[in-house]
All heavy atoms as a GROMACS GRO file, in nm:
protein
  360
    1MET      N    1   0.082  -0.120   0.000
    1MET     CA    2   0.000   0.000   0.000
    1MET      C    3   0.086   0.126   0.000
    1MET      O    4   0.055   0.222  -0.070
    1MET     CB    5  -0.093  -0.004   0.122
    1MET     CG    6  -0.193   0.106   0.124
    1MET     SD    7  -0.312   0.082  -0.009
    1MET     CE    8  -0.428   0.203   0.030
    2LYS      N    9   0.196   0.124   0.078
    2LYS     CA   10   0.283   0.241   0.081
    2LYS      C   11   0.350   0.264  -0.055
    2LYS      O   12   0.367   0.376  -0.096
    2LYS     CB   13   0.392   0.224   0.188
    2LYS     CG   14   0.341   0.238   0.328
    2LYS     CD   15   0.455   0.228   0.427
    2LYS     CE   16   0.405   0.238   0.569
    2LYS     NZ   17   0.515   0.229   0.665
    3ARG      N   18   0.383   0.153  -0.121
    3ARG     CA   19   0.447   0.164  -0.251
    3ARG      C   20   0.352   0.226  -0.354
    3ARG      O   21   0.391   0.312  -0.433
    3ARG     CB   22   0.493   0.026  -0.297
    3ARG     CG   23   0.570   0.029  -0.425
    3ARG     CD   24   0.622  -0.108  -0.460
    3ARG     NE   25   0.690  -0.102  -0.588
    3ARG     CZ   26   0.777  -0.188  -0.628
    3ARG    NH1   27   0.807  -0.291  -0.552
    3ARG    NH2   28   0.834  -0.176  -0.744
    4LEU      N   29   0.226   0.184  -0.350
    4LEU     CA   30   0.126   0.239  -0.442
    4LEU      C   31   0.107   0.388  -0.416
    4LEU      O   32   0.102   0.469  -0.510
    4LEU     CB   33  -0.007   0.164  -0.426
    4LEU     CG   34  -0.122   0.214  -0.513
    4LEU    CD1   35  -0.088   0.197  -0.660
    4LEU    CD2   36  -0.248   0.138  -0.479
    5THR      N   37   0.099   0.425  -0.291
    5THR     CA   38   0.082   0.566  -0.255
    5THR      C   39   0.202   0.647  -0.303
    5THR      O   40   0.186   0.756  -0.359
    5THR     CB   41   0.065   0.581  -0.103
    5THR    OG1   42  -0.046   0.502  -0.061
    5THR    CG2   43   0.041   0.725  -0.064
    6ALA      N   44   0.322   0.593  -0.283
    6ALA     CA   45   0.443   0.663  -0.326
    6ALA      C   46   0.445   0.680  -0.478
    6ALA      O   47   0.481   0.786  -0.529
    6ALA     CB   48   0.567   0.589  -0.278
    7LEU      N   49   0.406   0.576  -0.550
    7LEU     CA   50   0.402   0.585  -0.696
    7LEU      C   51   0.299   0.686  -0.744
    7LEU      O   52   0.322   0.760  -0.839
    7LEU     CB   53   0.375   0.448  -0.757
    7LEU     CG   54   0.491   0.348  -0.750
    7LEU    CD1   55   0.446   0.211  -0.799
    7LEU    CD2   56   0.609   0.397  -0.829
    8LEU      N   57   0.184   0.688  -0.679
    8LEU     CA   58   0.081   0.786  -0.716
    8LEU      C   59   0.128   0.928  -0.690
    8LEU      O   60   0.107   1.018  -0.773
    8LEU     CB   61  -0.049   0.758  -0.640
    8LEU     CG   62  -0.129   0.638  -0.689
    8LEU    CD1   63  -0.246   0.610  -0.594
    8LEU    CD2   64  -0.179   0.659  -0.830
    9LEU      N   65   0.192   0.950  -0.577
    9LEU     CA   66   0.244   1.084  -0.546
    9LEU      C   67   0.352   1.125  -0.646
    9LEU      O   68   0.356   1.240  -0.691
    9LEU     CB   69   0.299   1.088  -0.404
    9LEU     CG   70   0.194   1.087  -0.293
    9LEU    CD1   71   0.261   1.078  -0.157
    9LEU    CD2   72   0.107   1.211  -0.300
   10LEU      N   73   0.438   1.032  -0.681
   10LEU     CA   74   0.542   1.060  -0.779
   10LEU      C   75   0.481   1.095  -0.915
   10LEU      O   76   0.524   1.189  -0.982
   10LEU     CB   77   0.637   0.940  -0.792
   10LEU     CG   78   0.751   0.957  -0.891
   10LEU    CD1   79   0.843   1.071  -0.849
   10LEU    CD2   80   0.829   0.827  -0.902
   11ALA      N   81   0.380   1.022  -0.955
   11ALA     CA   82   0.312   1.048  -1.083
   11ALA      C   83   0.247   1.186  -1.082
   11ALA      O   84   0.259   1.262  -1.178
   11ALA     CB   85   0.209   0.940  -1.111
   12LEU      N   86   0.179   1.219  -0.975
   12LEU     CA   87   0.114   1.350  -0.966
   12LEU      C   88   0.216   1.463  -0.967
   12LEU      O   89   0.197   1.566  -1.033
   12LEU     CB   90   0.028   1.358  -0.840
   12LEU     CG   91  -0.100   1.275  -0.843
   12LEU    CD1   92  -0.168   1.279  -0.706
   12LEU    CD2   93  -0.194   1.325  -0.950
   13PHE      N   94   0.325   1.444  -0.896
   13PHE     CA   95   0.430   1.546  -0.892
   13PHE      C   96   0.491   1.564  -1.032
   13PHE      O   97   0.515   1.675  -1.076
   13PHE     CB   98   0.539   1.506  -0.791
   13PHE     CG   99   0.652   1.603  -0.786
   13PHE    CD1  100   0.638   1.726  -0.723
   13PHE    CD2  101   0.774   1.573  -0.844
   13PHE    CE1  102   0.742   1.816  -0.718
   13PHE    CE2  103   0.880   1.662  -0.840
   13PHE     CZ  104   0.864   1.784  -0.776
   14SER      N  105   0.514   1.453  -1.100
   14SER     CA  106   0.572   1.459  -1.234
   14SER      C  107   0.480   1.531  -1.331
   14SER      O  108   0.525   1.614  -1.411
   14SER     CB  109   0.601   1.318  -1.286
   14SER     OG  110   0.696   1.254  -1.205
   15ILE      N  111   0.354   1.500  -1.326
   15ILE     CA  112   0.257   1.566  -1.414
   15ILE      C  113   0.252   1.716  -1.384
   15ILE      O  114   0.251   1.798  -1.474
   15ILE     CB  115   0.118   1.502  -1.399
   15ILE    CG1  116   0.119   1.362  -1.460
   15ILE    CG2  117   0.010   1.588  -1.466
   15ILE    CD1  118  -0.005   1.281  -1.428
   16GLY      N  119   0.250   1.750  -1.257
   16GLY     CA  120   0.248   1.891  -1.218
   16GLY      C  121   0.372   1.965  -1.263
   16GLY      O  122   0.365   2.079  -1.311
   17THR      N  123   0.485   1.899  -1.254
   17THR     CA  124   0.611   1.961  -1.298
   17THR      C  125   0.612   1.982  -1.448
   17THR      O  126   0.653   2.086  -1.497
   17THR     CB  127   0.731   1.873  -1.256
   17THR    OG1  128   0.728   1.857  -1.113
   17THR    CG2  129   0.862   1.936  -1.295
   18LEU      N  130   0.569   1.884  -1.522
   18LEU     CA  131   0.571   1.894  -1.668
   18LEU      C  132   0.474   2.001  -1.718
   18LEU      O  133   0.504   2.071  -1.815
   18LEU     CB  134   0.537   1.759  -1.731
   18LEU     CG  135   0.644   1.651  -1.713
   18LEU    CD1  136   0.593   1.518  -1.766
   18LEU    CD2  137   0.773   1.689  -1.782
   19THR      N  138   0.361   2.016  -1.655
   19THR     CA  139   0.265   2.117  -1.701
   19THR      C  140   0.309   2.257  -1.660
   19THR      O  141   0.265   2.355  -1.720
   19THR     CB  142   0.124   2.089  -1.648
   19THR    OG1  143   0.127   2.086  -1.505
   19THR    CG2  144   0.070   1.960  -1.701
   20ALA      N  145   0.394   2.268  -1.559
   20ALA     CA  146   0.439   2.399  -1.512
   20ALA      C  147   0.556   2.452  -1.594
   20ALA      O  148   0.594   2.566  -1.577
   20ALA     CB  149   0.478   2.390  -1.365
   21CYS      N  150   0.612   2.372  -1.684
   21CYS     CA  151   0.728   2.416  -1.761
   21CYS      C  152   0.701   2.545  -1.838
   21CYS      O  153   0.783   2.635  -1.838
   21CYS     CB  154   0.774   2.307  -1.858
   21CYS     SG  155   0.856   2.170  -1.777
   22ASN      N  156   0.586   2.554  -1.903
   22ASN     CA  157   0.555   2.676  -1.979
   22ASN      C  158   0.542   2.796  -1.886
   22ASN      O  159   0.584   2.906  -1.921
   22ASN     CB  160   0.427   2.657  -2.059
   22ASN     CG  161   0.447   2.563  -2.176
   22ASN    OD1  162   0.557   2.548  -2.225
   22ASN    ND2  163   0.340   2.499  -2.218
   23THR      N  164   0.484   2.776  -1.771
   23THR     CA  165   0.467   2.885  -1.676
   23THR      C  166   0.602   2.933  -1.626
   23THR      O  167   0.628   3.053  -1.617
   23THR     CB  168   0.381   2.839  -1.557
   23THR    OG1  169   0.258   2.790  -1.607
   23THR    CG2  170   0.354   2.951  -1.460
   24VAL      N  171   0.690   2.841  -1.594
   24VAL     CA  172   0.822   2.877  -1.544
   24VAL      C  173   0.903   2.947  -1.652
   24VAL      O  174   0.972   3.045  -1.627
   24VAL     CB  175   0.897   2.751  -1.491
   24VAL    CG1  176   1.040   2.783  -1.456
   24VAL    CG2  177   0.823   2.694  -1.372
   25ALA      N  178   0.892   2.900  -1.775
   25ALA     CA  179   0.962   2.965  -1.886
   25ALA      C  180   0.913   3.108  -1.904
   25ALA      O  181   0.992   3.199  -1.925
   25ALA     CB  182   0.944   2.885  -2.013
   26GLY      N  183   0.783   3.127  -1.893
   26GLY     CA  184   0.727   3.262  -1.905
   26GLY      C  185   0.773   3.352  -1.792
   26GLY      O  186   0.805   3.469  -1.814
   27ALA      N  187   0.778   3.298  -1.672
   27ALA     CA  188   0.825   3.376  -1.558
   27ALA      C  189   0.972   3.413  -1.576
   27ALA      O  190   1.014   3.525  -1.544
   27ALA     CB  191   0.804   3.298  -1.429
   28GLY      N  192   1.050   3.321  -1.630
   28GLY     CA  193   1.191   3.349  -1.655
   28GLY      C  194   1.210   3.463  -1.754
   28GLY      O  195   1.296   3.549  -1.737
   29LYS      N  196   1.126   3.466  -1.856
   29LYS     CA  197   1.133   3.574  -1.954
   29LYS      C  198   1.097   3.707  -1.889
   29LYS      O  199   1.158   3.810  -1.918
   29LYS     CB  200   1.040   3.546  -2.072
   29LYS     CG  201   1.088   3.434  -2.161
   29LYS     CD  202   0.988   3.407  -2.273
   29LYS     CE  203   1.034   3.288  -2.357
   29LYS     NZ  204   0.936   3.257  -2.462
   30ASP      N  205   0.995   3.707  -1.801
   30ASP     CA  206   0.955   3.829  -1.732
   30ASP      C  207   1.068   3.881  -1.643
   30ASP      O  208   1.096   4.001  -1.640
   30ASP     CB  209   0.830   3.805  -1.648
   30ASP     CG  210   0.707   3.780  -1.733
   30ASP    OD1  211   0.710   3.814  -1.852
   30ASP    OD2  212   0.608   3.726  -1.680
   31VAL      N  213   1.134   3.790  -1.572
   31VAL     CA  214   1.244   3.830  -1.484
   31VAL      C  215   1.360   3.885  -1.567
   31VAL      O  216   1.422   3.984  -1.529
   31VAL     CB  217   1.290   3.711  -1.396
   31VAL    CG1  218   1.418   3.742  -1.323
   31VAL    CG2  219   1.180   3.672  -1.299
   32LYS      N  220   1.384   3.824  -1.680
   32LYS     CA  221   1.491   3.872  -1.769
   32LYS      C  222   1.463   4.014  -1.816
   32LYS      O  223   1.550   4.099  -1.815
   32LYS     CB  224   1.506   3.778  -1.888
   32LYS     CG  225   1.617   3.815  -1.982
   32LYS     CD  226   1.627   3.718  -2.097
   32LYS     CE  227   1.732   3.763  -2.196
   32LYS     NZ  228   1.739   3.677  -2.313
   33LYS      N  229   1.338   4.038  -1.858
   33LYS     CA  230   1.300   4.172  -1.903
   33LYS      C  231   1.316   4.275  -1.791
   33LYS      O  232   1.365   4.385  -1.814
   33LYS     CB  233   1.154   4.173  -1.951
   33LYS     CG  234   1.134   4.107  -2.084
   33LYS     CD  235   1.154   4.206  -2.194
   33LYS     CE  236   1.103   4.145  -2.323
   33LYS     NZ  237   1.145   4.220  -2.438
   34ALA      N  238   1.273   4.238  -1.671
   34ALA     CA  239   1.286   4.329  -1.558
   34ALA      C  240   1.434   4.358  -1.530
   34ALA      O  241   1.471   4.473  -1.502
   34ALA     CB  242   1.220   4.269  -1.434
   35GLY      N  243   1.518   4.257  -1.539
   35GLY     CA  244   1.661   4.276  -1.518
   35GLY      C  245   1.721   4.369  -1.621
   35GLY      O  246   1.807   4.451  -1.588
   36GLU      N  247   1.676   4.358  -1.745
   36GLU     CA  248   1.726   4.447  -1.849
   36GLU      C  249   1.688   4.592  -1.820
   36GLU      O  250   1.769   4.683  -1.840
   36GLU     CB  251   1.671   4.403  -1.986
   36GLU     CG  252   1.729   4.274  -2.036
   36GLU     CD  253   1.659   4.219  -2.160
   36GLU    OE1  254   1.556   4.276  -2.201
   36GLU    OE2  255   1.708   4.119  -2.214
   37LYS      N  256   1.567   4.614  -1.773
   37LYS     CA  257   1.523   4.750  -1.740
   37LYS      C  258   1.605   4.807  -1.625
   37LYS      O  259   1.644   4.924  -1.628
   37LYS     CB  260   1.374   4.751  -1.704
   37LYS     CG  261   1.283   4.717  -1.818
   37LYS     CD  262   1.288   4.824  -1.925
   37LYS     CE  263   1.188   4.789  -2.035
   37LYS     NZ  264   1.196   4.882  -2.146
   38VAL      N  265   1.632   4.725  -1.522
   38VAL     CA  266   1.713   4.771  -1.409
   38VAL      C  267   1.853   4.804  -1.457
   38VAL      O  268   1.911   4.906  -1.417
   38VAL     CB  269   1.717   4.662  -1.298
   38VAL    CG1  270   1.820   4.696  -1.194
   38VAL    CG2  271   1.579   4.646  -1.236
   39GLU      N  272   1.908   4.722  -1.545
   39GLU     CA  273   2.042   4.747  -1.598
   39GLU      C  274   2.046   4.878  -1.676
   39GLU      O  275   2.140   4.957  -1.663
   39GLU     CB  276   2.083   4.631  -1.688
   39GLU     CG  277   2.226   4.638  -1.735
   39GLU     CD  278   2.266   4.516  -1.816
   39GLU    OE1  279   2.189   4.420  -1.825
   39GLU    OE2  280   2.378   4.520  -1.872
   40GLN      N  281   1.943   4.904  -1.757
   40GLN     CA  282   1.937   5.029  -1.833
   40GLN      C  283   1.934   5.150  -1.740
   40GLN      O  284   2.005   5.248  -1.763
   40GLN     CB  285   1.814   5.031  -1.923
   40GLN     CG  286   1.823   4.938  -2.042
   40GLN     CD  287   1.692   4.933  -2.119
   40GLN    OE1  288   1.591   4.990  -2.079
   40GLN    NE2  289   1.692   4.861  -2.231
   41LYS      N  290   1.853   5.142  -1.636
   41LYS     CA  291   1.844   5.254  -1.540
   41LYS      C  292   1.977   5.274  -1.468
   41LYS      O  293   2.019   5.387  -1.446
   41LYS     CB  294   1.733   5.230  -1.438
   41LYS     CG  295   1.596   5.255  -1.491
   41LYS     CD  296   1.579   5.402  -1.522
   41LYS     CE  297   1.440   5.432  -1.571
   41LYS     NZ  298   1.423   5.572  -1.610
   42ALA      N  299   2.044   5.165  -1.432
   42ALA     CA  300   2.172   5.176  -1.363
   42ALA      C  301   2.275   5.243  -1.453
   42ALA      O  302   2.355   5.326  -1.407
   42ALA     CB  303   2.220   5.038  -1.321
   43GLU      N  304   2.273   5.210  -1.582
   43GLU     CA  305   2.365   5.274  -1.676
   43GLU      C  306   2.333   5.422  -1.691
   43GLU      O  307   2.425   5.505  -1.700
   43GLU     CB  308   2.360   5.201  -1.811
   43GLU     CG  309   2.424   5.065  -1.808
   43GLU     CD  310   2.405   4.987  -1.937
   43GLU    OE1  311   2.337   5.038  -2.030
   43GLU    OE2  312   2.456   4.874  -1.942
   44GLU      N  313   2.205   5.457  -1.693
   44GLU     CA  314   2.166   5.598  -1.703
   44GLU      C  315   2.215   5.676  -1.582
   44GLU      O  316   2.267   5.786  -1.595
   44GLU     CB  317   2.014   5.610  -1.716
   44GLU     CG  318   1.959   5.567  -1.850
   44GLU     CD  319   1.808   5.575  -1.856
   44GLU    OE1  320   1.745   5.629  -1.763
   44GLU    OE2  321   1.751   5.523  -1.955
   45VAL      N  322   2.199   5.618  -1.463
   45VAL     CA  323   2.243   5.684  -1.342
   45VAL      C  324   2.394   5.700  -1.341
   45VAL      O  325   2.449   5.804  -1.306
   45VAL     CB  326   2.194   5.607  -1.216
   45VAL    CG1  327   2.260   5.659  -1.091
   45VAL    CG2  328   2.042   5.618  -1.206
   46ARG      N  329   2.463   5.595  -1.386
   46ARG     CA  330   2.609   5.598  -1.389
   46ARG      C  331   2.659   5.705  -1.484
   46ARG      O  332   2.757   5.775  -1.458
   46ARG     CB  333   2.662   5.461  -1.431
   46ARG     CG  334   2.815   5.453  -1.433
   46ARG     CD  335   2.867   5.329  -1.496
   46ARG     NE  336   2.831   5.333  -1.638
   46ARG     CZ  337   2.823   5.227  -1.717
   46ARG    NH1  338   2.845   5.109  -1.669
   46ARG    NH2  339   2.790   5.239  -1.843
   47ASP      N  340   2.590   5.721  -1.596
   47ASP     CA  341   2.631   5.818  -1.697
   47ASP      C  342   2.583   5.960  -1.664
   47ASP      O  343   2.616   6.054  -1.735
   47ASP     CB  344   2.579   5.777  -1.835
   47ASP     CG  345   2.642   5.649  -1.884
   47ASP    OD1  346   2.752   5.612  -1.835
   47ASP    OD2  347   2.582   5.583  -1.972
   48GLY      N  348   2.502   5.976  -1.561
   48GLY     CA  349   2.456   6.107  -1.518
   48GLY      C  350   2.342   6.163  -1.601
   48GLY      O  351   2.324   6.283  -1.611
   49LYS      N  352   2.262   6.078  -1.659
   49LYS     CA  353   2.148   6.126  -1.741
   49LYS      C  354   2.028   6.155  -1.657
   49LYS      O  355   1.993   6.103  -1.563
   49LYS     CB  356   2.111   6.023  -1.848
   49LYS     CG  357   2.217   6.011  -1.954
   49LYS     CD  358   2.173   5.914  -2.061
   49LYS     CE  359   2.279   5.904  -2.169
   49LYS     NZ  360   2.240   5.812  -2.273
   0.00000   0.00000   0.00000
């Protein structure tokens, strides 16, 4: 019974992880864009604009 429960939990976790890939990729792109904006502002401040 414990083995069946463990296998079911593993299967559910795997399915959840695989379906979240697109969401995580999208979040990564958002973080990248935000980082680029921060970098641009830091360069502007450094250059005295």
